[in-house]
PDB file as gemmi writes it, atoms N, CA and C in Angstrom:
CRYST1    1.000    1.000    1.000  90.00  90.00  90.00 P 1                      
ATOM      1  N   MET A   1     -32.849  -3.051   0.520  1.00  0.00           N  
ATOM      2  CA  MET A   1     -32.259  -4.138   0.253  1.00  0.00           C  
ATOM      3  C   MET A   1     -30.527  -3.868   1.060  1.00  0.00           C  
ATOM      4  N   LYS A   2     -30.317  -3.071   1.208  1.00  0.00           N  
ATOM      5  CA  LYS A   2     -28.621  -2.875   2.392  1.00  0.00           C  
ATOM      6  C   LYS A   2     -29.169  -3.400   3.585  1.00  0.00           C  
ATOM      7  N   SER A   3     -30.109  -3.295   4.253  1.00  0.00           N  
ATOM      8  CA  SER A   3     -30.361  -3.386   5.314  1.00  0.00           C  
ATOM      9  C   SER A   3     -30.616  -4.680   5.436  1.00  0.00           C  
ATOM     10  N   ILE A   4     -31.019  -5.897   4.649  1.00  0.00           N  
ATOM     11  CA  ILE A   4     -31.510  -7.461   4.631  1.00  0.00           C  
ATOM     12  C   ILE A   4     -29.677  -7.756   4.025  1.00  0.00           C  
ATOM     13  N   SER A   5     -28.901  -6.824   3.310  1.00  0.00           N  
ATOM     14  CA  SER A   5     -27.673  -7.815   3.153  1.00  0.00           C  
ATOM     15  C   SER A   5     -27.017  -7.737   4.139  1.00  0.00           C  
ATOM     16  N   LEU A   6     -27.044  -6.515   5.134  1.00  0.00           N  
ATOM     17  CA  LEU A   6     -26.316  -6.226   6.372  1.00  0.00           C  
ATOM     18  C   LEU A   6     -26.670  -7.126   7.297  1.00  0.00           C  
ATOM     19  N   LEU A   7     -27.955  -7.391   7.442  1.00  0.00           N  
ATOM     20  CA  LEU A   7     -28.307  -8.207   8.414  1.00  0.00           C  
ATOM     21  C   LEU A   7     -27.823  -9.630   8.182  1.00  0.00           C  
ATOM     22  N   LEU A   8     -28.360 -10.466   7.115  1.00  0.00           N  
ATOM     23  CA  LEU A   8     -27.458 -11.387   6.659  1.00  0.00           C  
ATOM     24  C   LEU A   8     -26.187 -11.687   6.985  1.00  0.00           C  
ATOM     25  N   VAL A   9     -25.484 -10.552   6.846  1.00  0.00           N  
ATOM     26  CA  VAL A   9     -23.892 -10.557   6.352  1.00  0.00           C  
ATOM     27  C   VAL A   9     -23.565 -11.214   8.247  1.00  0.00           C  
ATOM     28  N   MET A  10     -24.140  -9.751   8.900  1.00  0.00           N  
ATOM     29  CA  MET A  10     -24.124  -9.941  10.672  1.00  0.00           C  
ATOM     30  C   MET A  10     -24.503 -11.605  11.116  1.00  0.00           C  
ATOM     31  N   LEU A  11     -25.574 -11.947  10.724  1.00  0.00           N  
ATOM     32  CA  LEU A  11     -26.286 -13.561  11.558  1.00  0.00           C  
ATOM     33  C   LEU A  11     -24.843 -14.673  10.498  1.00  0.00           C  
ATOM     34  N   ILE A  12     -24.079 -14.222   9.784  1.00  0.00           N  
ATOM     35  CA  ILE A  12     -23.299 -15.660   9.512  1.00  0.00           C  
ATOM     36  C   ILE A  12     -21.948 -15.342  10.050  1.00  0.00           C  
ATOM     37  N   MET A  13     -21.857 -14.009  10.413  1.00  0.00           N  
ATOM     38  CA  MET A  13     -20.634 -13.746  11.520  1.00  0.00           C  
ATOM     39  C   MET A  13     -20.966 -13.968  12.854  1.00  0.00           C  
ATOM     40  N   SER A  14     -22.189 -13.897  12.986  1.00  0.00           N  
ATOM     41  CA  SER A  14     -22.359 -14.128  14.651  1.00  0.00           C  
ATOM     42  C   SER A  14     -22.152 -15.807  14.647  1.00  0.00           C  
ATOM     43  N   CYS A  15     -22.594 -16.494  14.429  1.00  0.00           N  
ATOM     44  CA  CYS A  15     -22.634 -18.363  13.784  1.00  0.00           C  
ATOM     45  C   CYS A  15     -21.197 -18.485  13.795  1.00  0.00           C  
ATOM     46  N   SER A  16     -20.359 -18.323  12.895  1.00  0.00           N  
ATOM     47  CA  SER A  16     -19.120 -18.599  12.706  1.00  0.00           C  
ATOM     48  C   SER A  16     -18.654 -18.152  14.167  1.00  0.00           C  
ATOM     49  N   SER A  17     -18.026 -17.055  14.970  1.00  0.00           N  
ATOM     50  CA  SER A  17     -17.951 -16.726  15.937  1.00  0.00           C  
ATOM     51  C   SER A  17     -18.527 -17.748  17.225  1.00  0.00           C  
ATOM     52  N   TYR A  18     -19.713 -18.358  17.471  1.00  0.00           N  
ATOM     53  CA  TYR A  18     -20.055 -18.828  18.235  1.00  0.00           C  
ATOM     54  C   TYR A  18     -19.183 -20.416  18.208  1.00  0.00           C  
ATOM     55  N   LYS A  19     -19.059 -21.047  16.797  1.00  0.00           N  
ATOM     56  CA  LYS A  19     -18.538 -22.420  16.733  1.00  0.00           C  
ATOM     57  C   LYS A  19     -17.192 -21.804  16.844  1.00  0.00           C  
ATOM     58  N   ASN A  20     -16.529 -21.065  16.518  1.00  0.00           N  
ATOM     59  CA  ASN A  20     -14.787 -20.835  17.151  1.00  0.00           C  
ATOM     60  C   ASN A  20     -14.742 -20.867  18.841  1.00  0.00           C  
ATOM     61  N   ASN A  21     -16.011 -20.260  19.435  1.00  0.00           N  
ATOM     62  CA  ASN A  21     -15.419 -20.259  20.844  1.00  0.00           C  
ATOM     63  C   ASN A  21     -16.136 -21.749  21.220  1.00  0.00           C  
ATOM     64  N   SER A  22     -16.520 -22.356  20.693  1.00  0.00           N  
ATOM     65  CA  SER A  22     -16.870 -23.615  21.098  1.00  0.00           C  
ATOM     66  C   SER A  22     -15.848 -24.836  21.128  1.00  0.00           C  
ATOM     67  N   GLU A  23     -14.612 -24.596  20.131  1.00  0.00           N  
ATOM     68  CA  GLU A  23     -14.136 -25.136  19.449  1.00  0.00           C  
ATOM     69  C   GLU A  23     -12.860 -24.617  20.698  1.00  0.00           C  
ATOM     70  N   THR A  24     -12.845 -23.342  20.853  1.00  0.00           N  
ATOM     71  CA  THR A  24     -11.700 -23.374  21.476  1.00  0.00           C  
ATOM     72  C   THR A  24     -12.107 -23.703  23.020  1.00  0.00           C  
ATOM     73  N   ASN A  25     -13.075 -23.825  23.641  1.00  0.00           N  
ATOM     74  CA  ASN A  25     -13.503 -24.154  24.950  1.00  0.00           C  
ATOM     75  C   ASN A  25     -12.977 -26.045  25.012  1.00  0.00           C  
ATOM     76  N   LYS A  26     -13.431 -26.271  23.933  1.00  0.00           N  
ATOM     77  CA  LYS A  26     -13.108 -27.788  24.218  1.00  0.00           C  
ATOM     78  C   LYS A  26     -11.504 -28.245  23.664  1.00  0.00           C  
ATOM     79  N   GLU A  27     -11.013 -27.133  22.972  1.00  0.00           N  
ATOM     80  CA  GLU A  27      -9.300 -27.342  22.737  1.00  0.00           C  
ATOM     81  C   GLU A  27      -9.148 -27.084  24.338  1.00  0.00           C  
ATOM     82  N   THR A  28      -9.090 -26.159  25.185  1.00  0.00           N  
ATOM     83  CA  THR A  28      -8.583 -25.483  26.341  1.00  0.00           C  
ATOM     84  C   THR A  28      -9.071 -26.540  27.428  1.00  0.00           C  
ATOM     85  N   ALA A  29     -10.053 -27.110  27.284  1.00  0.00           N  
ATOM     86  CA  ALA A  29     -10.350 -28.615  28.524  1.00  0.00           C  
ATOM     87  C   ALA A  29      -9.562 -29.627  28.103  1.00  0.00           C  
ATOM     88  N   ALA A  30      -9.389 -30.075  27.245  1.00  0.00           N  
ATOM     89  CA  ALA A  30      -8.631 -31.128  26.649  1.00  0.00           C  
ATOM     90  C   ALA A  30      -7.057 -30.784  26.959  1.00  0.00           C  
ATOM     91  N   MET A  31      -6.699 -29.518  27.108  1.00  0.00           N  
ATOM     92  CA  MET A  31      -5.185 -29.056  27.413  1.00  0.00           C  
ATOM     93  C   MET A  31      -5.230 -29.482  28.790  1.00  0.00           C  
ATOM     94  N   ASN A  32      -5.520 -29.060  29.416  1.00  0.00           N  
ATOM     95  CA  ASN A  32      -6.080 -28.529  30.529  1.00  0.00           C  
ATOM     96  C   ASN A  32      -6.194 -30.098  31.597  1.00  0.00           C  
ATOM     97  N   GLU A  33      -7.364 -31.125  30.927  1.00  0.00           N  
ATOM     98  CA  GLU A  33      -6.774 -32.232  31.407  1.00  0.00           C  
ATOM     99  C   GLU A  33      -5.601 -32.797  31.193  1.00  0.00           C  
ATOM    100  N   SER A  34      -4.673 -32.383  30.201  1.00  0.00           N  
ATOM    101  CA  SER A  34      -3.596 -33.691  29.978  1.00  0.00           C  
ATOM    102  C   SER A  34      -2.489 -32.961  30.880  1.00  0.00           C  
ATOM    103  N   LYS A  35      -2.776 -31.595  30.732  1.00  0.00           N  
ATOM    104  CA  LYS A  35      -1.576 -31.196  32.295  1.00  0.00           C  
ATOM    105  C   LYS A  35      -1.439 -31.834  33.829  1.00  0.00           C  
ATOM    106  N   THR A  36      -3.245 -31.973  34.146  1.00  0.00           N  
ATOM    107  CA  THR A  36      -3.117 -32.200  35.164  1.00  0.00           C  
ATOM    108  C   THR A  36      -3.010 -33.742  34.895  1.00  0.00           C  
ATOM    109  N   MET A  37      -3.268 -34.623  34.420  1.00  0.00           N  
ATOM    110  CA  MET A  37      -3.204 -36.356  34.121  1.00  0.00           C  
ATOM    111  C   MET A  37      -1.586 -36.312  34.194  1.00  0.00           C  
ATOM    112  N   LEU A  38      -0.762 -35.645  33.075  1.00  0.00           N  
ATOM    113  CA  LEU A  38       0.245 -35.851  33.177  1.00  0.00           C  
ATOM    114  C   LEU A  38       1.267 -35.748  34.688  1.00  0.00           C  
ATOM    115  N   ALA A  39       0.961 -34.445  35.619  1.00  0.00           N  
ATOM    116  CA  ALA A  39       1.674 -34.056  36.360  1.00  0.00           C  
ATOM    117  C   ALA A  39       1.643 -35.358  37.813  1.00  0.00           C  
ATOM    118  N   GLU A  40       0.161 -35.720  37.147  1.00  0.00           N  
ATOM    119  CA  GLU A  40      -0.266 -36.994  38.550  1.00  0.00           C  
ATOM    120  C   GLU A  40       0.589 -38.345  37.882  1.00  0.00           C  
ATOM    121  N   GLY A  41       1.273 -38.386  36.820  1.00  0.00           N  
ATOM    122  CA  GLY A  41       1.711 -39.129  36.666  1.00  0.00           C  
ATOM    123  C   GLY A  41       1.691 -40.264  35.343  1.00  0.00           C  
ATOM    124  N   TYR A  42       0.273 -39.727  35.279  1.00  0.00           N  
ATOM    125  CA  TYR A  42      -0.366 -40.312  34.119  1.00  0.00           C  
ATOM    126  C   TYR A  42       0.838 -40.949  32.656  1.00  0.00           C  
ATOM    127  N   LEU A  43       0.231 -41.705  31.467  1.00  0.00           N  
ATOM    128  CA  LEU A  43       1.011 -41.195  29.913  1.00  0.00           C  
ATOM    129  C   LEU A  43      -0.479 -41.422  29.414  1.00  0.00           C  
ATOM    130  N   ALA A  44      -0.028 -41.224  28.272  1.00  0.00           N  
ATOM    131  CA  ALA A  44      -1.530 -41.308  27.276  1.00  0.00           C  
ATOM    132  C   ALA A  44      -1.251 -42.175  26.092  1.00  0.00           C  
ATOM    133  N   GLY A  45      -2.016 -43.398  26.170  1.00  0.00           N  
ATOM    134  CA  GLY A  45      -2.333 -44.255  25.441  1.00  0.00           C  
ATOM    135  C   GLY A  45      -2.698 -44.466  24.721  1.00  0.00           C  
ATOM    136  N   THR A  46      -3.059 -45.678  23.244  1.00  0.00           N  
ATOM    137  CA  THR A  46      -4.123 -45.635  22.773  1.00  0.00           C  
ATOM    138  C   THR A  46      -4.209 -47.355  22.649  1.00  0.00           C  
ATOM    139  N   ILE A  47      -5.414 -47.952  22.311  1.00  0.00           N  
ATOM    140  CA  ILE A  47      -5.185 -49.513  22.563  1.00  0.00           C  
ATOM    141  C   ILE A  47      -5.288 -49.955  20.952  1.00  0.00           C  
ATOM    142  N   VAL A  48      -4.489 -50.868  20.945  1.00  0.00           N  
ATOM    143  CA  VAL A  48      -4.240 -51.581  19.380  1.00  0.00           C  
ATOM    144  C   VAL A  48      -4.780 -52.695  19.305  1.00  0.00           C  
ATOM    145  N   THR A  49      -5.586 -53.287  18.458  1.00  0.00           N  
ATOM    146  CA  THR A  49      -5.613 -54.723  18.512  1.00  0.00           C  
ATOM    147  C   THR A  49      -5.031 -55.416  17.271  1.00  0.00           C  
ATOM    148  N   SER A  50      -4.669 -56.630  17.163  1.00  0.00           N  
ATOM    149  CA  SER A  50      -3.886 -57.065  16.414  1.00  0.00           C  
ATOM    150  C   SER A  50      -4.690 -58.414  16.943  1.00  0.00           C  
ATOM    151  N   GLU A  51      -4.508 -59.469  15.164  1.00  0.00           N  
ATOM    152  CA  GLU A  51      -5.334 -60.662  15.106  1.00  0.00           C  
ATOM    153  C   GLU A  51      -4.010 -61.277  14.503  1.00  0.00           C  
ATOM    154  N   LYS A  52      -2.898 -61.095  14.140  1.00  0.00           N  
ATOM    155  CA  LYS A  52      -1.693 -61.326  13.607  1.00  0.00           C  
ATOM    156  C   LYS A  52      -1.630 -62.536  14.584  1.00  0.00           C  
ATOM    157  N   GLU A  53      -0.911 -63.581  13.715  1.00  0.00           N  
ATOM    158  CA  GLU A  53      -0.496 -64.964  14.886  1.00  0.00           C  
ATOM    159  C   GLU A  53       0.729 -64.416  15.472  1.00  0.00           C  
ATOM    160  N   GLY A  54       1.249 -64.856  16.729  1.00  0.00           N  
ATOM    161  CA  GLY A  54       2.340 -64.370  17.342  1.00  0.00           C  
ATOM    162  C   GLY A  54       2.382 -62.935  17.764  1.00  0.00           C  
ATOM    163  N   ASP A  55       1.218 -62.225  17.543  1.00  0.00           N  
ATOM    164  CA  ASP A  55       0.982 -60.704  17.980  1.00  0.00           C  
ATOM    165  C   ASP A  55       0.325 -60.340  19.368  1.00  0.00           C  
ATOM    166  N   CYS A  56       0.563 -59.814  19.866  1.00  0.00           N  
ATOM    167  CA  CYS A  56      -0.712 -59.097  21.419  1.00  0.00           C  
ATOM    168  C   CYS A  56      -2.033 -58.980  20.588  1.00  0.00           C  
ATOM    169  N   PRO A  57      -3.024 -59.736  21.386  1.00  0.00           N  
ATOM    170  CA  PRO A  57      -4.191 -59.299  20.927  1.00  0.00           C  
ATOM    171  C   PRO A  57      -4.543 -57.666  21.329  1.00  0.00           C  
ATOM    172  N   TYR A  58      -4.241 -57.336  22.425  1.00  0.00           N  
ATOM    173  CA  TYR A  58      -3.458 -55.847  22.589  1.00  0.00           C  
ATOM    174  C   TYR A  58      -2.875 -55.411  23.069  1.00  0.00           C  
ATOM    175  N   LYS A  59      -2.330 -53.919  22.094  1.00  0.00           N  
ATOM    176  CA  LYS A  59      -0.838 -53.381  22.994  1.00  0.00           C  
ATOM    177  C   LYS A  59      -1.327 -52.406  23.181  1.00  0.00           C  
ATOM    178  N   ILE A  60      -0.787 -51.408  24.032  1.00  0.00           N  
ATOM    179  CA  ILE A  60      -0.707 -49.646  23.779  1.00  0.00           C  
ATOM    180  C   ILE A  60       0.429 -48.717  23.232  1.00  0.00           C  
ATOM    181  N   GLU A  61      -0.168 -48.216  22.459  1.00  0.00           N  
ATOM    182  CA  GLU A  61       0.444 -47.763  21.825  1.00  0.00           C  
ATOM    183  C   GLU A  61       0.766 -45.960  22.333  1.00  0.00           C  
ATOM    184  N   VAL A  62       2.144 -46.042  22.627  1.00  0.00           N  
ATOM    185  CA  VAL A  62       2.638 -44.410  23.773  1.00  0.00           C  
ATOM    186  C   VAL A  62       3.733 -43.919  22.567  1.00  0.00           C  
ATOM    187  N   ASN A  63       3.251 -42.328  22.829  1.00  0.00           N  
ATOM    188  CA  ASN A  63       4.266 -41.613  21.774  1.00  0.00           C  
ATOM    189  C   ASN A  63       5.252 -41.234  22.691  1.00  0.00           C  
ATOM    190  N   GLY A  64       6.396 -41.425  22.710  1.00  0.00           N  
ATOM    191  CA  GLY A  64       7.763 -41.175  23.423  1.00  0.00           C  
ATOM    192  C   GLY A  64       8.394 -40.292  22.846  1.00  0.00           C  
ATOM    193  N   ALA A  65       9.289 -39.767  23.424  1.00  0.00           N  
ATOM    194  CA  ALA A  65      10.191 -38.522  23.256  1.00  0.00           C  
ATOM    195  C   ALA A  65      10.981 -39.326  21.956  1.00  0.00           C  
ATOM    196  N   ASP A  66      11.343 -40.665  21.826  1.00  0.00           N  
ATOM    197  CA  ASP A  66      12.160 -41.117  20.996  1.00  0.00           C  
ATOM    198  C   ASP A  66      11.200 -41.781  19.587  1.00  0.00           C  
ATOM    199  N   GLY A  67      10.114 -41.329  20.157  1.00  0.00           N  
ATOM    200  CA  GLY A  67       9.226 -41.936  18.925  1.00  0.00           C  
ATOM    201  C   GLY A  67       7.682 -43.324  19.748  1.00  0.00           C  
ATOM    202  N   LYS A  68       6.864 -43.220  18.934  1.00  0.00           N  
ATOM    203  CA  LYS A  68       6.405 -44.514  19.484  1.00  0.00           C  
ATOM    204  C   LYS A  68       6.948 -46.025  19.855  1.00  0.00           C  
ATOM    205  N   TYR A  69       6.318 -46.394  20.804  1.00  0.00           N  
ATOM    206  CA  TYR A  69       6.937 -47.681  21.488  1.00  0.00           C  
ATOM    207  C   TYR A  69       5.677 -48.298  21.760  1.00  0.00           C  
ATOM    208  N   PHE A  70       5.543 -49.380  22.063  1.00  0.00           N  
ATOM    209  CA  PHE A  70       3.864 -50.422  22.342  1.00  0.00           C  
ATOM    210  C   PHE A  70       4.310 -51.235  23.601  1.00  0.00           C  
ATOM    211  N   LEU A  71       3.341 -50.940  24.589  1.00  0.00           N  
ATOM    212  CA  LEU A  71       3.196 -52.203  25.877  1.00  0.00           C  
ATOM    213  C   LEU A  71       1.905 -53.130  25.791  1.00  0.00           C  
ATOM    214  N   ASP A  72       2.508 -54.079  26.454  1.00  0.00           N  
ATOM    215  CA  ASP A  72       1.780 -55.171  26.238  1.00  0.00           C  
ATOM    216  C   ASP A  72       1.077 -55.416  27.631  1.00  0.00           C  
ATOM    217  N   PRO A  73      -0.443 -54.923  28.446  1.00  0.00           N  
ATOM    218  CA  PRO A  73      -0.947 -54.878  29.214  1.00  0.00           C  
ATOM    219  C   PRO A  73      -1.323 -56.406  29.532  1.00  0.00           C  
ATOM    220  N   THR A  74      -0.937 -56.687  30.494  1.00  0.00           N  
ATOM    221  CA  THR A  74      -1.364 -58.382  30.845  1.00  0.00           C  
ATOM    222  C   THR A  74      -2.916 -58.415  31.879  1.00  0.00           C  
ATOM    223  N   ASN A  75      -3.247 -57.378  32.039  1.00  0.00           N  
ATOM    224  CA  ASN A  75      -4.536 -57.464  32.950  1.00  0.00           C  
ATOM    225  C   ASN A  75      -5.305 -56.382  32.584  1.00  0.00           C  
ATOM    226  N   LEU A  76      -5.401 -56.221  30.841  1.00  0.00           N  
ATOM    227  CA  LEU A  76      -6.359 -54.707  30.385  1.00  0.00           C  
ATOM    228  C   LEU A  76      -7.986 -55.721  30.869  1.00  0.00           C  
ATOM    229  N   GLU A  77      -8.343 -54.719  31.363  1.00  0.00           N  
ATOM    230  CA  GLU A  77     -10.164 -55.206  31.478  1.00  0.00           C  
ATOM    231  C   GLU A  77     -10.794 -54.674  30.216  1.00  0.00           C  
ATOM    232  N   ALA A  78     -11.771 -55.854  29.951  1.00  0.00           N  
ATOM    233  CA  ALA A  78     -13.060 -55.511  29.147  1.00  0.00           C  
ATOM    234  C   ALA A  78     -13.320 -54.583  28.548  1.00  0.00           C  
ATOM    235  N   ASP A  79     -13.684 -53.491  29.350  1.00  0.00           N  
ATOM    236  CA  ASP A  79     -14.226 -52.199  29.020  1.00  0.00           C  
ATOM    237  C   ASP A  79     -13.644 -51.390  28.243  1.00  0.00           C  
ATOM    238  N   PHE A  80     -12.020 -51.451  28.123  1.00  0.00           N  
ATOM    239  CA  PHE A  80     -10.894 -50.874  28.031  1.00  0.00           C  
ATOM    240  C   PHE A  80     -10.526 -51.686  26.355  1.00  0.00           C  
ATOM    241  N   GLN A  81     -10.751 -53.075  26.154  1.00  0.00           N  
ATOM    242  CA  GLN A  81     -10.152 -53.797  24.722  1.00  0.00           C  
ATOM    243  C   GLN A  81     -10.947 -53.388  23.346  1.00  0.00           C  
ATOM    244  N   LYS A  82     -10.736 -52.319  22.935  1.00  0.00           N  
ATOM    245  CA  LYS A  82     -11.734 -51.552  22.338  1.00  0.00           C  
ATOM    246  C   LYS A  82     -10.667 -50.926  21.227  1.00  0.00           C  
ATOM    247  N   ASP A  83     -10.133 -50.605  19.797  1.00  0.00           N  
ATOM    248  CA  ASP A  83      -9.252 -50.600  19.039  1.00  0.00           C  
ATOM    249  C   ASP A  83      -9.699 -48.828  18.981  1.00  0.00           C  
ATOM    250  N   GLY A  84      -8.383 -48.526  19.034  1.00  0.00           N  
ATOM    251  CA  GLY A  84      -8.524 -47.197  18.938  1.00  0.00           C  
ATOM    252  C   GLY A  84      -8.996 -46.058  20.016  1.00  0.00           C  
ATOM    253  N   GLN A  85      -9.382 -47.004  21.561  1.00  0.00           N  
ATOM    254  CA  GLN A  85      -9.297 -46.432  22.674  1.00  0.00           C  
ATOM    255  C   GLN A  85      -8.356 -45.320  23.279  1.00  0.00           C  
ATOM    256  N   LYS A  86      -8.526 -44.351  23.415  1.00  0.00           N  
ATOM    257  CA  LYS A  86      -7.559 -43.831  24.126  1.00  0.00           C  
ATOM    258  C   LYS A  86      -8.069 -43.379  25.783  1.00  0.00           C  
ATOM    259  N   ILE A  87      -7.125 -43.324  26.051  1.00  0.00           N  
ATOM    260  CA  ILE A  87      -6.740 -43.537  27.708  1.00  0.00           C  
ATOM    261  C   ILE A  87      -5.405 -42.679  28.314  1.00  0.00           C  
ATOM    262  N   TRP A  88      -6.113 -43.021  29.660  1.00  0.00           N  
ATOM    263  CA  TRP A  88      -4.874 -42.821  30.394  1.00  0.00           C  
ATOM    264  C   TRP A  88      -4.476 -43.444  31.043  1.00  0.00           C  
ATOM    265  N   PHE A  89      -3.139 -43.876  31.722  1.00  0.00           N  
ATOM    266  CA  PHE A  89      -2.498 -45.313  32.611  1.00  0.00           C  
ATOM    267  C   PHE A  89      -1.443 -44.804  33.153  1.00  0.00           C  
ATOM    268  N   LYS A  90      -1.427 -46.317  34.307  1.00  0.00           N  
ATOM    269  CA  LYS A  90      -0.153 -45.714  35.227  1.00  0.00           C  
ATOM    270  C   LYS A  90      -0.142 -47.172  34.998  1.00  0.00           C  
ATOM    271  N   PHE A  91       1.343 -48.206  35.200  1.00  0.00           N  
ATOM    272  CA  PHE A  91       2.023 -49.605  34.647  1.00  0.00           C  
ATOM    273  C   PHE A  91       3.358 -49.793  35.866  1.00  0.00           C  
ATOM    274  N   THR A  92       3.325 -50.826  36.297  1.00  0.00           N  
ATOM    275  CA  THR A  92       4.676 -51.435  36.184  1.00  0.00           C  
ATOM    276  C   THR A  92       4.906 -52.310  35.072  1.00  0.00           C  
ATOM    277  N   GLY A  93       6.569 -52.028  35.314  1.00  0.00           N  
ATOM    278  CA  GLY A  93       7.358 -53.325  34.182  1.00  0.00           C  
ATOM    279  C   GLY A  93       7.192 -54.247  34.799  1.00  0.00           C  
ATOM    280  N   LEU A  94       7.184 -55.484  33.823  1.00  0.00           N  
ATOM    281  CA  LEU A  94       7.150 -56.961  34.485  1.00  0.00           C  
ATOM    282  C   LEU A  94       8.442 -57.913  34.028  1.00  0.00           C  
ATOM    283  N   ARG A  95       9.082 -58.185  34.358  1.00  0.00           N  
ATOM    284  CA  ARG A  95       9.912 -59.224  34.331  1.00  0.00           C  
ATOM    285  C   ARG A  95       9.973 -60.311  33.851  1.00  0.00           C  
ATOM    286  N   MET A  96       9.155 -60.864  32.679  1.00  0.00           N  
ATOM    287  CA  MET A  96       8.667 -61.966  32.187  1.00  0.00           C  
ATOM    288  C   MET A  96       9.118 -61.475  30.826  1.00  0.00           C  
ATOM    289  N   MET A  97       9.236 -62.652  30.593  1.00  0.00           N  
ATOM    290  CA  MET A  97       9.695 -63.238  28.328  1.00  0.00           C  
ATOM    291  C   MET A  97       8.270 -62.342  27.536  1.00  0.00           C  
ATOM    292  N   ASN A  98       8.875 -61.747  26.701  1.00  0.00           N  
ATOM    293  CA  ASN A  98       7.250 -61.062  25.946  1.00  0.00           C  
ATOM    294  C   ASN A  98       6.596 -62.010  25.524  1.00  0.00           C  
ATOM    295  N   ARG A  99       5.221 -61.815  25.577  1.00  0.00           N  
ATOM    296  CA  ARG A  99       4.414 -62.620  25.081  1.00  0.00           C  
ATOM    297  C   ARG A  99       3.965 -62.338  23.572  1.00  0.00           C  
ATOM    298  N   CYS A 100       4.784 -61.098  23.200  1.00  0.00           N  
ATOM    299  CA  CYS A 100       4.617 -60.666  21.479  1.00  0.00           C  
ATOM    300  C   CYS A 100       6.251 -60.064  20.916  1.00  0.00           C  
ATOM    301  N   GLU A 101       6.118 -59.647  19.898  1.00  0.00           N  
ATOM    302  CA  GLU A 101       7.788 -59.195  19.560  1.00  0.00           C  
ATOM    303  C   GLU A 101       8.041 -57.908  19.868  1.00  0.00           C  
ATOM    304  N   ASN A 102       6.721 -56.716  19.461  1.00  0.00           N  
ATOM    305  CA  ASN A 102       6.984 -55.251  19.960  1.00  0.00           C  
ATOM    306  C   ASN A 102       6.134 -54.748  20.740  1.00  0.00           C  
ATOM    307  N   ALA A 103       6.281 -55.741  21.968  1.00  0.00           N  
ATOM    308  CA  ALA A 103       5.617 -55.135  23.039  1.00  0.00           C  
ATOM    309  C   ALA A 103       5.734 -55.268  24.357  1.00  0.00           C  
ATOM    310  N   SER A 104       6.480 -54.421  25.193  1.00  0.00           N  
ATOM    311  CA  SER A 104       7.359 -54.909  26.155  1.00  0.00           C  
ATOM    312  C   SER A 104       5.767 -55.112  27.158  1.00  0.00           C  
ATOM    313  N   PRO A 105       5.904 -56.879  28.142  1.00  0.00           N  
ATOM    314  CA  PRO A 105       4.917 -56.698  29.057  1.00  0.00           C  
ATOM    315  C   PRO A 105       4.658 -56.065  30.342  1.00  0.00           C  
ATOM    316  N   ILE A 106       3.559 -55.352  30.817  1.00  0.00           N  
ATOM    317  CA  ILE A 106       3.346 -54.744  31.779  1.00  0.00           C  
ATOM    318  C   ILE A 106       2.127 -54.711  32.492  1.00  0.00           C  
ATOM    319  N   SER A 107       2.123 -54.237  33.929  1.00  0.00           N  
ATOM    320  CA  SER A 107       0.927 -54.741  34.323  1.00  0.00           C  
ATOM    321  C   SER A 107       0.044 -53.590  34.792  1.00  0.00           C  
ATOM    322  N   LEU A 108      -1.313 -53.267  34.634  1.00  0.00           N  
ATOM    323  CA  LEU A 108      -1.703 -51.654  34.818  1.00  0.00           C  
ATOM    324  C   LEU A 108      -1.869 -51.632  36.264  1.00  0.00           C  
ATOM    325  N   ASN A 109      -1.629 -50.243  36.829  1.00  0.00           N  
ATOM    326  CA  ASN A 109      -2.001 -49.818  38.044  1.00  0.00           C  
ATOM    327  C   ASN A 109      -3.070 -49.383  37.635  1.00  0.00           C  
ATOM    328  N   GLU A 110      -3.533 -48.098  36.708  1.00  0.00           N  
ATOM    329  CA  GLU A 110      -4.823 -47.563  36.958  1.00  0.00           C  
ATOM    330  C   GLU A 110      -4.792 -47.143  35.406  1.00  0.00           C  
ATOM    331  N   ILE A 111      -6.301 -47.156  35.191  1.00  0.00           N  
ATOM    332  CA  ILE A 111      -6.490 -46.796  33.914  1.00  0.00           C  
ATOM    333  C   ILE A 111      -7.694 -45.931  33.706  1.00  0.00           C  
ATOM    334  N   GLN A 112      -7.951 -45.127  32.720  1.00  0.00           N  
ATOM    335  CA  GLN A 112      -8.535 -44.034  32.772  1.00  0.00           C  
ATOM    336  C   GLN A 112      -9.212 -43.436  31.123  1.00  0.00           C  
ATOM    337  N   LYS A 113     -10.272 -43.512  30.803  1.00  0.00           N  
ATOM    338  CA  LYS A 113     -10.618 -43.378  29.580  1.00  0.00           C  
ATOM    339  C   LYS A 113     -10.229 -41.802  29.437  1.00  0.00           C  
ATOM    340  N   ARG A 114      -9.919 -41.641  28.129  1.00  0.00           N  
ATOM    341  CA  ARG A 114      -9.253 -40.084  27.435  1.00  0.00           C  
ATOM    342  C   ARG A 114     -10.216 -39.262  26.369  1.00  0.00           C  
ATOM    343  N   ALA A 115     -10.247 -38.263  26.639  1.00  0.00           N  
ATOM    344  CA  ALA A 115     -11.660 -37.611  25.942  1.00  0.00           C  
ATOM    345  C   ALA A 115     -10.868 -36.910  25.124  1.00  0.00           C  
ATOM    346  N   GLU A 116     -10.234 -37.259  24.025  1.00  0.00           N  
ATOM    347  CA  GLU A 116      -9.570 -36.363  23.168  1.00  0.00           C  
ATOM    348  C   GLU A 116     -10.211 -37.019  21.220  1.00  0.00           C  
TER     349      GLU A 116                                                      
END                                                                             
């Protein structure tokens, strides 16, 4: 009876350890990707959709040092027009009137899906 109990405890502990290692590896990979992309000049953002009248249909939400802000990409490709899509991007600010109230117009230079 003792040997069966001991075997069960060892089996449960080994499974739990594997999950922790797997999760740690994913977190480490995400942190490495983040460091690399930030070093290359990319910003992290999330696509936000809106159907409100007078609002941009697609905006990029960015969490900056002073809080979150929104950008209005004028050239967002259809592949990225999904609410909640996490992205890495580089942009150029545009000197034009805002198309919507709370987002500054930009032109995307580079964009990639972000794994998080």
